[in-house]
N, C-alpha and C positions, 0 to 999 in steps of 0.2 A: 065556649072556640066558638059553639054555634051562634052565637049572637052574630058574632063580628063575622060571619059567614054573609050572615042574612043584611047589616052595616052595609057591606062594601057592593052585597050584592043588586039594590035598594040606588047606595050611588051610583053604581056602575051602569045601572037602568037611565034611573035623571040628568046623570051628560051626556047618553046615549042618548036620548029625545032633545036633550036642551043643540049636544051638540049641528046633530042633526036639521033642529026648527032655525038656527043660530046659521048651517051654511047651507040653506038649501031656499028662503025669505029674506034674512037683512043681507047679506054678501050682494055687489055690484057686477052683474055684468061685466065681463073679459070684453075686450075691445073687438075683439078680431070674431070670436065665437059668441058670444051676448047670452044670451041666460039659460045655454044647452054648460056652458062649462060649467055651473052649479055641481054638476051629477058626479064632479073628479072629491066635490064635498066630501063624499058616499063608498062611491066605488074606489078609490086609494085604498082611505084606511080598509075597509073591506079584504084589496087586495095583501094587505101586511099584514091581516092577520091573518090570513089564509095559508100567507106562506112561514108566517115562523110555529103553528103547530105541525107539520110537520118537523122543522127544525127541529123542535123539539124533540119531540117524539126518536128523529135520531137519535139524540143523545141520551134519551132514556133506553134506545137497544142498546149504546156502547158500555151502559157504563152496566145491566144488568148479563151485557156479556165478560165484560171486565171481572164486577166483584162478583158476581151470580151470589144475588141475595134477592130474594125475591121481591122487595121491597118499590124496585124497579122494573123489577118485571112485571106489577100490577098497576104500577104509571105509565108504564110501553102499552100494554094489554088499555089501557081506558084513554092514551092514547089516540087510539089505532082507530077506534069508537067512531071520535067524531067526524 
């Protein structure tokens, strides 16, 4: 199981670097904003992930209160640390 986590982590880092390079260098400039528009290729995905983490943590909190199982409580604590 640990090898799958390492493979997915390495794949995620490779895709992050590839997407950043393509978004910042190969994309054409926008008509009105010019070169400044490329910053959206980085900031919008970061903002989406930043909003996804509290949402998932809220789901873990609801499941922890509803089921009273320690598994959801530990996932909730892990989500709150980020």
